[in-house]
VOMI-317873 format. One record per residue (C-alpha): x, y, z. Coordinates in steps of 0.2 Angstrom, whole numbers, plus 5000, padded with zeros to 4 digits. Example, Ala and Ser with C-alpha at 12.3 -4.5 7.8 and 13.67 -1.06 7.14 Angstrom:
BEGIN
506249785039 506849955036 
This chain:
BEGIN
492748254870 494148274884 493448354901 494148514906 494448524926 494848664939 495348694954 493448664961 493948454955 495348474966 494248534981 493148404978 494148264978 494848334993 493448335000 492648144996 494448095003 493848155019 492148105021 492747935015 494047935030 492747985040 491447855035 492847715039 492947755058 491447775064 489747785060 489347945053 487347945050 487547895072 488248095076 488148255068 489948285074 491448195065 491848085080 490648035094 490548165108 491348125123 489948085140 490148225156 489648185174 488948305184 487448395172 488848475159 488148535142 489348555126 488948735120 488348745102 489748815089 489749015085 490249065070 489749225070 488849335059 489049435043 489149605042 487749715036 487749775019 487149955025 488849975033 489749935018 488950075012 489250205029 490950155027 490950225009 489550375012 490950415031 492450415017 492050525008 491450665019 493150625029 493650685010 492650815009 493450865026 495350855022 495050955007 493851095016 495251105031 497051095021 496451195007 495351305012 495551335031 497351305030 497051245048 498451125056 497351115072 495551055063 496850905053 497450835069 495550815072 495150745059 496550625060 496050585077 494250545070 494850435057 495950345066 494350315079 493150255064 494250195047 495850105062 495050045078 493150045072 493449955057 495149875062 495749935042 495049825034 494349855020 495649995015 495850105000 497750025002 497049854999 495749884989 497049894975 497049704976 495349674975 495449774959 496849694952 496049534955 494349594946 495249654931 496349514928 495349354935 493249314940 493449414955 491849494959 492249664965 490849744977 490549924973 490850004990 492649894986 492849994969 491950184978 493350144994 494650124981 494250264966 493450404981 495450464986 496350434969 494450574963 495050674978 496650684973 496450724952 495550894961 496350954980 498150824981 498350704995 497050755006 496850575008 498550555014 498350715026 497150645039 496050505031 496950365031 497150305047 499050215044 499650405038 498950495052 499450345067 501150385059 500950595061 500550605077 502050485081 503550605072 503950705084 505850715080 505650715064 507550745055 507650725035 508250575027 509950595017 509550644999 510550484991 509450365003 507850455000 508250444979 508550254981 507150234997 505750314986 505850144972 505350024984 503450074984 503450064965 504049884968 502549824979 501449914969 501649794955 502049654966 500549684976 499549684958 500449544951 500049454966 498349474966 498249464947 498749294946 498049214963 499349214973 498749314988 498349464992 500249535000 499749715005 498649635018 499649495024 500949625028 500349755035 500849825050 499649925056 498249785056 498749725072 498949895080 496749895076 496549745078 497249765097 498149565092 499249535082 500649385077 502249415084 503049465068 501949585062 501749655083 503749685079 503449765061 502349895068 503249935080 504749965068 503650075059 503250165072 504950185081 505650235064 504150355063 504850465079 506350505068 506050505053 504150575046 503050435041 504250305033 502950175026 502050335017 503750405008 504650225006 503350085006 501350125002 501150074983 499550194987 500350334989 501150304969 499250324963 498850454974 500550544970 500050514951 498250634953 499150754961 500350794950 498850854938 497950934951 497051094950 496951134969 498451064981 499651124996 500351314995 501351365009 500751515007 499251615005 499751744996 501551814990 503051724996 504651805005 505851645004 506151645021 506651465022 505451435037 504351305028 505951195021 506451175040 504651125044 504150995031 504350835037 504050725023 505350845013 503850904999 504851074998 505451154983 506751264982 506651414969 507551424954 508451594960 509451484975 511251444969 511551264959 513251204966 513551124947 513751194931 512451194919 513551114905 513750974919 512050974920 511450964901 512650814899 512150694915 510250724909 510750664891 511550504898 509850484908 508950494893 510150364885 510150244901 508250224901 508250074887 509749984894 508850014910 507149924905 508149794894 509049724908 507849734923 506349654913 507749514908 507849494927 506349474927 505949364918 507449244923 506749274940 505049174937 505549014942 506149074957 504649174961 503449084954 503348954970 502549074979 500949034969 500048914981 499748794963 501548794960 502148754978 500848614978 501348534962 503348574967 502948474984 502248324976 503648324965 504848324978 503848184986 503848064973 505848074970 506248044988 506948214994 505748245005 504048155018 502348125007 500848205016 498948205018 498748345006 499648264992 499048084997 497248154993 497648214978 498648064970 496947984969 496548044954 497648044942 496748184933 496648294946 498548284946 498648334927 497548474931 498448534944 500148524933 499148644920 498648754933 500348774939 501048774920 499748934918 500149024936 502249014929 501749084914 500949234919 501949264931 503749254917 502549394909 502049494925 503949484933 504549544913 503349674914 503749734934 505349764927 504949864913 504049974923 505249994936 506650034921 505450174916 505050234933 506750224938 507350334922 506050454924 506450494943 508250504938 507750654926 506650734935 507750764948 508950834934 507650974929 507651134941 505951224937 505951414935 505251434953 505251614959 504551584977 504451414987 503351274982 502451114987 502950944977 501150874973 501550694972 502850714989 501650814998 500350725010 499450895015 499750885035 499851085036 501351095047 502251205037 500751315038 501151375055 503051435051 502351525036 502351695043 501051775029 499851645036 500151695053 499851885047 498151815040 497751755055 498051925062 499651915071 499952095064 501552115076 502251975060 503152075046 503652025027 505352075031 505752025051 505251835048 506651825034 508151915043 507851825059 507851665047 509351735037 510451775051 509851595058 510251505045 
Protein backbone atom coordinates (compact mmCIF):
# COMPACT_ATOMS: atom_id res chain seq x y z
CA UNK A 1 0.00 0.00 0.00
CA UNK A 2 1.30 3.44 -0.88
CA UNK A 3 2.44 5.50 2.06
CA UNK A 4 0.97 8.94 2.76
CA UNK A 5 3.39 11.68 3.53
CA UNK A 6 2.65 15.11 4.98
CA UNK A 7 4.55 18.32 5.53
CA UNK A 8 5.94 16.73 8.68
CA UNK A 9 7.91 14.39 6.41
CA UNK A 10 9.52 17.40 4.76
CA UNK A 11 10.41 18.94 8.11
CA UNK A 12 11.82 15.60 9.33
CA UNK A 13 13.99 15.30 6.22
CA UNK A 14 15.35 18.83 6.71
CA UNK A 15 16.11 18.07 10.34
CA UNK A 16 17.88 14.82 9.38
CA UNK A 17 20.07 16.61 6.84
CA UNK A 18 21.05 19.28 9.37
CA UNK A 19 21.91 16.65 11.98
CA UNK A 20 23.98 14.75 9.42
CA UNK A 21 25.89 17.91 8.49
CA UNK A 22 26.56 18.62 12.16
CA UNK A 23 27.92 15.11 12.75
CA UNK A 24 30.15 15.36 9.71
CA UNK A 25 31.64 18.72 10.77
CA UNK A 26 32.52 17.71 14.32
CA UNK A 27 31.87 15.54 17.31
CA UNK A 28 28.30 16.32 18.35
CA UNK A 29 28.65 14.48 21.65
CA UNK A 30 31.54 16.66 22.79
CA UNK A 31 29.41 19.75 23.28
CA UNK A 32 25.69 20.60 23.63
CA UNK A 33 26.22 23.38 21.08
CA UNK A 34 26.31 22.97 17.32
CA UNK A 35 29.94 24.08 17.25
CA UNK A 36 32.53 24.06 20.07
CA UNK A 37 32.45 27.25 22.06
CA UNK A 38 35.54 29.48 21.94
CA UNK A 39 37.79 29.66 24.99
CA UNK A 40 37.98 33.16 26.52
CA UNK A 41 40.60 34.49 28.90
CA UNK A 42 39.90 36.70 31.89
CA UNK A 43 37.13 34.74 33.58
CA UNK A 44 34.43 35.51 31.01
CA UNK A 45 31.32 33.36 31.41
CA UNK A 46 29.05 32.62 28.46
CA UNK A 47 25.46 33.58 29.40
CA UNK A 48 22.68 31.02 29.24
CA UNK A 49 20.10 31.22 26.47
CA UNK A 50 16.88 32.93 27.53
CA UNK A 51 13.87 31.97 25.47
CA UNK A 52 11.34 33.76 27.68
CA UNK A 53 8.30 32.30 29.36
CA UNK A 54 4.85 31.60 27.97
CA UNK A 55 2.03 33.95 28.93
CA UNK A 56 -0.10 32.60 31.75
CA UNK A 57 -3.41 31.10 30.61
CA UNK A 58 -5.50 33.13 33.06
CA UNK A 59 -4.24 36.35 31.45
CA UNK A 60 -6.01 35.42 28.22
CA UNK A 61 -9.27 35.03 30.12
CA UNK A 62 -8.52 38.38 31.74
CA UNK A 63 -8.37 39.88 28.25
CA UNK A 64 -11.79 38.43 27.44
CA UNK A 65 -13.28 39.83 30.66
CA UNK A 66 -11.71 43.23 29.97
CA UNK A 67 -13.14 43.18 26.44
CA UNK A 68 -16.63 42.36 27.74
CA UNK A 69 -16.50 45.14 30.36
CA UNK A 70 -15.23 47.64 27.78
CA UNK A 71 -18.03 46.72 25.36
CA UNK A 72 -20.63 47.17 28.11
CA UNK A 73 -19.14 50.54 29.02
CA UNK A 74 -19.09 51.63 25.37
CA UNK A 75 -22.75 50.67 24.88
CA UNK A 76 -23.72 52.57 28.02
CA UNK A 77 -21.72 55.70 27.16
CA UNK A 78 -22.79 55.81 23.51
CA UNK A 79 -26.46 54.86 23.76
CA UNK A 80 -27.55 55.69 27.30
CA UNK A 81 -25.34 58.52 28.55
CA UNK A 82 -24.67 59.92 25.07
CA UNK A 83 -21.38 61.22 26.43
CA UNK A 84 -18.61 62.17 24.05
CA UNK A 85 -16.28 62.84 26.99
CA UNK A 86 -16.98 59.38 28.38
CA UNK A 87 -16.25 57.84 24.99
CA UNK A 88 -12.93 59.71 24.84
CA UNK A 89 -11.96 58.46 28.30
CA UNK A 90 -12.76 54.87 27.28
CA UNK A 91 -10.71 55.34 24.11
CA UNK A 92 -7.65 56.23 26.16
CA UNK A 93 -8.14 53.20 28.40
CA UNK A 94 -8.51 50.93 25.37
CA UNK A 95 -5.34 52.30 23.79
CA UNK A 96 -3.47 51.73 27.05
CA UNK A 97 -4.71 48.16 27.65
CA UNK A 98 -5.64 46.60 24.30
CA UNK A 99 -3.00 48.62 22.46
CA UNK A 100 0.23 49.12 24.40
CA UNK A 101 -0.20 46.52 27.16
CA UNK A 102 -1.41 43.72 24.87
CA UNK A 103 0.64 45.09 21.96
CA UNK A 104 -2.44 44.87 19.78
CA UNK A 105 -2.50 41.06 19.85
CA UNK A 106 -4.70 39.07 19.85
CA UNK A 107 -7.36 41.46 18.57
CA UNK A 108 -10.82 40.82 17.17
CA UNK A 109 -9.61 41.94 13.75
CA UNK A 110 -6.77 39.42 13.60
CA UNK A 111 -9.01 36.69 15.00
CA UNK A 112 -10.75 36.53 11.61
CA UNK A 113 -7.75 34.55 10.39
CA UNK A 114 -7.74 32.16 13.37
CA UNK A 115 -11.43 31.41 12.90
CA UNK A 116 -11.00 30.89 9.14
CA UNK A 117 -8.05 28.55 9.65
CA UNK A 118 -10.00 26.61 12.26
CA UNK A 119 -13.02 26.17 9.97
CA UNK A 120 -11.14 25.08 6.83
CA UNK A 121 -8.21 23.17 8.35
CA UNK A 122 -7.13 21.31 11.48
CA UNK A 123 -6.00 24.56 13.13
CA UNK A 124 -7.02 24.55 16.81
CA UNK A 125 -8.94 27.63 17.98
CA UNK A 126 -8.54 28.50 21.68
CA UNK A 127 -11.80 29.44 23.37
CA UNK A 128 -10.37 32.83 24.29
CA UNK A 129 -9.66 33.65 20.62
CA UNK A 130 -13.19 32.63 19.69
CA UNK A 131 -14.66 34.87 22.41
CA UNK A 132 -12.49 37.81 21.36
CA UNK A 133 -13.80 37.35 17.82
CA UNK A 134 -17.47 36.84 18.61
CA UNK A 135 -18.14 39.28 21.49
CA UNK A 136 -17.95 42.52 19.43
CA UNK A 137 -20.20 40.94 16.79
CA UNK A 138 -22.82 40.00 19.39
CA UNK A 139 -22.76 43.51 20.82
CA UNK A 140 -23.08 44.94 17.29
CA UNK A 141 -26.12 42.74 16.76
CA UNK A 142 -27.91 44.51 19.63
CA UNK A 143 -26.15 47.88 20.12
CA UNK A 144 -24.44 48.73 16.83
CA UNK A 145 -20.73 49.27 16.32
CA UNK A 146 -19.87 50.11 19.92
CA UNK A 147 -16.62 48.16 19.51
CA UNK A 148 -15.51 50.71 16.92
CA UNK A 149 -16.72 53.55 19.13
CA UNK A 150 -14.14 53.26 21.89
CA UNK A 151 -12.92 49.68 22.41
CA UNK A 152 -10.82 49.04 19.31
CA UNK A 153 -7.40 50.65 19.95
CA UNK A 154 -6.77 51.16 16.23
CA UNK A 155 -10.02 53.08 15.82
CA UNK A 156 -9.35 55.05 18.99
CA UNK A 157 -5.95 56.24 17.76
CA UNK A 158 -7.46 57.37 14.47
CA UNK A 159 -10.33 59.14 16.21
CA UNK A 160 -7.94 61.12 18.43
CA UNK A 161 -5.90 62.42 15.49
CA UNK A 162 -8.94 63.43 13.38
CA UNK A 163 -8.59 67.11 14.23
CA UNK A 164 -9.07 68.54 10.73
CA UNK A 165 -11.30 65.90 9.18
CA UNK A 166 -12.84 66.79 5.84
CA UNK A 167 -15.52 65.00 3.88
CA UNK A 168 -14.28 62.52 1.30
CA UNK A 169 -15.78 63.10 -2.18
CA UNK A 170 -18.80 60.86 -2.66
CA UNK A 171 -17.46 59.10 -5.77
CA UNK A 172 -14.12 58.35 -4.16
CA UNK A 173 -15.88 57.18 -1.02
CA UNK A 174 -18.09 54.81 -3.04
CA UNK A 175 -15.06 53.16 -4.66
CA UNK A 176 -12.99 52.95 -1.49
CA UNK A 177 -15.82 51.26 0.43
CA UNK A 178 -15.27 48.11 -1.66
CA UNK A 179 -11.66 47.63 -0.48
CA UNK A 180 -12.54 46.21 2.98
CA UNK A 181 -14.57 43.48 1.28
CA UNK A 182 -11.55 42.58 -0.88
CA UNK A 183 -9.36 42.55 2.22
CA UNK A 184 -11.84 40.37 4.13
CA UNK A 185 -12.10 37.80 1.34
CA UNK A 186 -8.33 37.72 0.82
CA UNK A 187 -7.64 37.27 4.55
CA UNK A 188 -10.10 34.37 4.76
CA UNK A 189 -8.65 32.77 1.62
CA UNK A 190 -5.04 32.98 2.83
CA UNK A 191 -5.83 31.71 6.32
CA UNK A 192 -8.04 28.88 5.02
CA UNK A 193 -5.40 27.63 2.55
CA UNK A 194 -2.48 27.96 4.97
CA UNK A 195 -0.83 30.76 3.00
CA UNK A 196 -0.46 32.97 6.08
CA UNK A 197 -2.15 35.67 8.11
CA UNK A 198 -2.01 38.84 5.96
CA UNK A 199 -3.94 41.02 8.44
CA UNK A 200 -1.19 40.61 11.02
CA UNK A 201 1.60 41.10 8.51
CA UNK A 202 0.05 44.29 7.12
CA UNK A 203 -1.16 45.75 10.43
CA UNK A 204 -0.09 49.44 10.32
CA UNK A 205 -0.57 49.90 14.07
CA UNK A 206 1.52 46.96 15.30
CA UNK A 207 4.68 49.06 15.26
CA UNK A 208 2.97 51.80 17.27
CA UNK A 209 1.71 49.51 20.01
CA UNK A 210 4.93 47.49 20.16
CA UNK A 211 7.13 50.60 20.12
CA UNK A 212 9.17 49.24 17.27
CA UNK A 213 8.60 47.98 13.74
CA UNK A 214 10.37 47.43 10.41
CA UNK A 215 10.75 50.48 8.22
CA UNK A 216 7.93 49.48 5.87
CA UNK A 217 5.43 48.88 8.65
CA UNK A 218 6.40 52.10 10.41
CA UNK A 219 5.96 54.06 7.19
CA UNK A 220 2.52 52.52 6.63
CA UNK A 221 1.45 53.39 10.17
CA UNK A 222 2.68 56.94 9.79
CA UNK A 223 0.80 57.27 6.49
CA UNK A 224 -2.45 56.09 8.10
CA UNK A 225 -2.02 58.50 11.02
CA UNK A 226 -1.26 61.48 8.77
CA UNK A 227 -4.16 60.62 6.47
CA UNK A 228 -6.42 60.31 9.51
CA UNK A 229 -5.81 63.95 10.40
CA UNK A 230 -7.66 65.06 7.27
CA UNK A 231 -9.89 62.03 6.50
CA UNK A 232 -11.27 60.57 9.73
CA UNK A 233 -10.60 56.89 10.44
CA UNK A 234 -9.22 55.91 7.02
CA UNK A 235 -8.32 52.38 8.12
CA UNK A 236 -11.73 51.81 9.75
CA UNK A 237 -13.64 53.03 6.70
CA UNK A 238 -11.57 51.85 3.77
CA UNK A 239 -9.48 48.89 4.95
CA UNK A 240 -10.76 47.17 8.11
CA UNK A 241 -12.23 43.72 7.22
CA UNK A 242 -13.72 43.28 10.69
CA UNK A 243 -15.69 46.50 10.14
CA UNK A 244 -17.51 44.71 7.32
CA UNK A 245 -18.75 42.04 9.74
CA UNK A 246 -19.66 44.64 12.35
CA UNK A 247 -21.56 46.61 9.72
CA UNK A 248 -23.63 43.57 8.78
CA UNK A 249 -24.52 42.92 12.41
CA UNK A 250 -25.33 46.59 13.04
CA UNK A 251 -27.70 46.69 10.09
CA UNK A 252 -30.28 44.72 12.07
CA UNK A 253 -29.43 46.03 15.55
CA UNK A 254 -32.39 47.14 17.65
CA UNK A 255 -30.54 49.76 19.68
CA UNK A 256 -28.39 52.09 17.61
CA UNK A 257 -26.98 55.59 17.67
CA UNK A 258 -29.64 58.28 17.35
CA UNK A 259 -28.58 61.81 16.57
CA UNK A 260 -31.32 63.39 18.63
CA UNK A 261 -32.72 61.90 21.83
CA UNK A 262 -36.14 63.36 20.93
CA UNK A 263 -37.61 64.92 17.80
CA UNK A 264 -35.10 65.99 15.15
CA UNK A 265 -35.42 69.64 14.08
CA UNK A 266 -33.41 69.11 10.85
CA UNK A 267 -30.83 71.72 11.73
CA UNK A 268 -28.14 69.92 9.64
CA UNK A 269 -25.51 70.49 12.32
CA UNK A 270 -24.98 66.75 12.76
CA UNK A 271 -24.39 66.31 9.04
CA UNK A 272 -21.51 68.73 9.17
CA UNK A 273 -20.14 67.27 12.41
CA UNK A 274 -20.02 63.60 11.39
CA UNK A 275 -16.43 62.75 10.38
CA UNK A 276 -17.24 59.43 8.67
CA UNK A 277 -20.18 60.53 6.48
CA UNK A 278 -22.63 58.25 8.29
CA UNK A 279 -25.59 60.68 8.28
CA UNK A 280 -28.56 59.87 6.04
CA UNK A 281 -30.57 62.79 4.75
CA UNK A 282 -34.35 62.99 5.16
CA UNK A 283 -36.42 62.07 2.12
CA UNK A 284 -37.88 65.59 2.17
CA UNK A 285 -34.52 66.95 0.98
CA UNK A 286 -34.50 67.85 -2.73
CA UNK A 287 -33.11 65.12 -4.99
CA UNK A 288 -31.17 66.30 -8.02
CA UNK A 289 -32.58 63.59 -10.27
CA UNK A 290 -35.94 62.77 -11.82
CA UNK A 291 -37.78 59.69 -10.54
CA UNK A 292 -37.98 58.07 -13.96
CA UNK A 293 -34.24 58.30 -14.43
CA UNK A 294 -33.62 56.80 -10.98
CA UNK A 295 -35.89 53.84 -11.70
CA UNK A 296 -34.19 53.25 -15.05
CA UNK A 297 -30.76 53.24 -13.42
CA UNK A 298 -31.97 50.88 -10.71
CA UNK A 299 -33.22 48.38 -13.31
CA UNK A 300 -29.86 48.58 -15.05
CA UNK A 301 -28.06 47.72 -11.78
CA UNK A 302 -30.25 44.66 -11.23
CA UNK A 303 -29.47 43.45 -14.75
CA UNK A 304 -25.78 44.20 -14.26
CA UNK A 305 -25.31 42.05 -11.15
CA UNK A 306 -25.19 38.62 -12.93
CA UNK A 307 -22.73 39.95 -15.50
CA UNK A 308 -20.59 41.51 -12.79
CA UNK A 309 -20.57 38.30 -10.76
CA UNK A 310 -19.60 36.20 -13.79
CA UNK A 311 -16.85 38.60 -14.86
CA UNK A 312 -15.24 38.83 -11.42
CA UNK A 313 -15.51 35.07 -10.86
CA UNK A 314 -13.72 34.48 -14.17
CA UNK A 315 -11.02 36.98 -13.20
CA UNK A 316 -10.49 35.15 -9.92
CA UNK A 317 -10.23 31.80 -11.69
CA UNK A 318 -7.61 32.99 -14.19
CA UNK A 319 -5.62 34.94 -11.58
CA UNK A 320 -5.05 31.83 -9.48
CA UNK A 321 -1.78 30.95 -11.24
CA UNK A 322 -0.47 34.43 -10.49
CA UNK A 323 -1.59 34.56 -6.86
CA UNK A 324 -1.01 30.95 -5.75
CA UNK A 325 2.83 31.32 -5.53
CA UNK A 326 2.18 33.36 -2.40
CA UNK A 327 1.50 30.01 -0.72
CA UNK A 328 4.76 28.59 0.75
CA UNK A 329 4.34 25.11 -0.85
CA UNK A 330 3.72 26.54 -4.31
CA UNK A 331 6.57 29.01 -3.90
CA UNK A 332 9.03 26.31 -2.82
CA UNK A 333 8.07 23.99 -5.68
CA UNK A 334 8.37 26.81 -8.21
CA UNK A 335 11.84 27.67 -6.89
CA UNK A 336 12.92 24.03 -7.26
CA UNK A 337 11.60 23.93 -10.81
CA UNK A 338 13.49 27.12 -11.65
CA UNK A 339 16.68 25.66 -10.18
CA UNK A 340 16.34 22.44 -12.15
CA UNK A 341 15.86 24.42 -15.36
CA UNK A 342 18.98 26.46 -14.61
CA UNK A 343 17.10 29.75 -14.26
CA UNK A 344 18.07 30.11 -10.60
CA UNK A 345 20.90 29.06 -8.33
CA UNK A 346 20.34 26.06 -6.05
CA UNK A 347 19.55 26.79 -2.41
CA UNK A 348 20.27 24.81 0.75
CA UNK A 349 16.55 24.23 1.29
CA UNK A 350 16.03 22.68 -2.14
CA UNK A 351 19.17 20.56 -1.80
CA UNK A 352 17.82 19.12 1.45
CA UNK A 353 14.52 18.21 -0.20
CA UNK A 354 16.22 16.50 -3.13
CA UNK A 355 17.63 13.90 -0.74
CA UNK A 356 14.29 12.08 -0.79
CA UNK A 357 12.34 11.74 -4.04
CA UNK A 358 9.17 10.85 -2.15
CA UNK A 359 9.35 14.17 -0.30
CA UNK A 360 9.50 16.00 -3.64
CA UNK A 361 6.46 14.04 -4.80
CA UNK A 362 4.62 14.96 -1.61
CA UNK A 363 5.56 18.61 -2.08
CA UNK A 364 4.12 18.50 -5.60
CA UNK A 365 0.91 17.05 -4.24
CA UNK A 366 0.63 19.72 -1.56
CA UNK A 367 1.39 22.48 -4.08
CA UNK A 368 -1.23 21.12 -6.46
CA UNK A 369 -3.81 21.09 -3.66
CA UNK A 370 -2.90 24.67 -2.74
CA UNK A 371 -3.27 25.78 -6.37
CA UNK A 372 -6.69 24.17 -6.58
CA UNK A 373 -7.80 25.79 -3.35
CA UNK A 374 -6.64 29.18 -4.57
CA UNK A 375 -8.45 28.71 -7.88
CA UNK A 376 -11.79 27.97 -6.26
CA UNK A 377 -11.24 30.46 -3.46
CA UNK A 378 -10.48 33.32 -5.84
CA UNK A 379 -13.49 32.40 -7.95
CA UNK A 380 -15.75 32.53 -4.89
CA UNK A 381 -14.12 35.81 -3.90
CA UNK A 382 -15.04 37.19 -7.32
CA UNK A 383 -18.64 36.06 -6.86
CA UNK A 384 -18.76 37.71 -3.46
CA UNK A 385 -17.30 40.99 -4.73
CA UNK A 386 -19.74 41.03 -7.65
CA UNK A 387 -22.71 40.63 -5.32
CA UNK A 388 -21.37 43.21 -2.85
CA UNK A 389 -20.73 45.76 -5.59
CA UNK A 390 -24.17 45.26 -7.09
CA UNK A 391 -25.96 45.48 -3.74
CA UNK A 392 -23.97 48.59 -2.85
CA UNK A 393 -24.96 50.31 -6.10
CA UNK A 394 -28.60 49.41 -5.54
CA UNK A 395 -28.47 50.58 -1.94
CA UNK A 396 -27.05 53.92 -3.01
CA UNK A 397 -29.88 54.34 -5.52
CA UNK A 398 -32.76 53.72 -3.13
CA UNK A 399 -33.98 56.68 -1.13
CA UNK A 400 -35.63 55.57 2.10
CA UNK A 401 -38.56 57.43 3.56
CA UNK A 402 -37.22 59.54 6.42
CA UNK A 403 -38.63 62.66 7.94
CA UNK A 404 -35.44 63.64 9.74
CA UNK A 405 -31.70 63.09 9.72
CA UNK A 406 -30.63 59.62 10.79
CA UNK A 407 -27.46 57.56 11.11
CA UNK A 408 -26.43 54.80 8.73
CA UNK A 409 -26.01 51.79 11.06
CA UNK A 410 -23.44 50.15 8.79
CA UNK A 411 -21.17 53.19 8.66
CA UNK A 412 -21.74 54.87 12.02
CA UNK A 413 -18.86 54.07 14.40
CA UNK A 414 -20.57 55.61 17.45
CA UNK A 415 -17.87 58.20 18.12
CA UNK A 416 -20.45 60.60 19.59
CA UNK A 417 -19.16 63.69 17.80
CA UNK A 418 -22.62 64.58 16.55
CA UNK A 419 -24.06 64.68 20.08
CA UNK A 420 -22.46 67.97 20.98
CA UNK A 421 -23.90 69.68 17.90
CA UNK A 422 -27.49 68.53 18.36
CA UNK A 423 -29.64 71.27 19.96
CA UNK A 424 -32.00 68.67 21.38
CA UNK A 425 -29.08 66.92 23.05
CA UNK A 426 -27.92 70.19 24.57
CA UNK A 427 -31.43 71.04 25.71
CA UNK A 428 -31.59 67.70 27.44
CA UNK A 429 -28.37 68.56 29.26
CA UNK A 430 -29.98 71.61 30.75
CA UNK A 431 -29.05 74.34 28.28
CA UNK A 432 -32.38 76.14 28.34
CA UNK A 433 -31.13 78.98 26.20
CA UNK A 434 -31.22 76.74 23.13
CA UNK A 435 -34.62 76.63 21.49
CA UNK A 436 -35.93 74.43 18.71
CA UNK A 437 -36.07 77.22 16.16
CA UNK A 438 -32.83 79.03 17.02
CA UNK A 439 -30.28 76.47 15.87
CA UNK A 440 -32.30 75.63 12.79
CA UNK A 441 -32.42 79.26 11.77
CA UNK A 442 -28.71 79.69 12.46
CA UNK A 443 -27.91 76.62 10.38
CA UNK A 444 -30.06 77.74 7.48
CA UNK A 445 -28.44 81.17 7.54
CA UNK A 446 -24.92 79.77 7.69
CA UNK A 447 -25.60 77.29 4.93
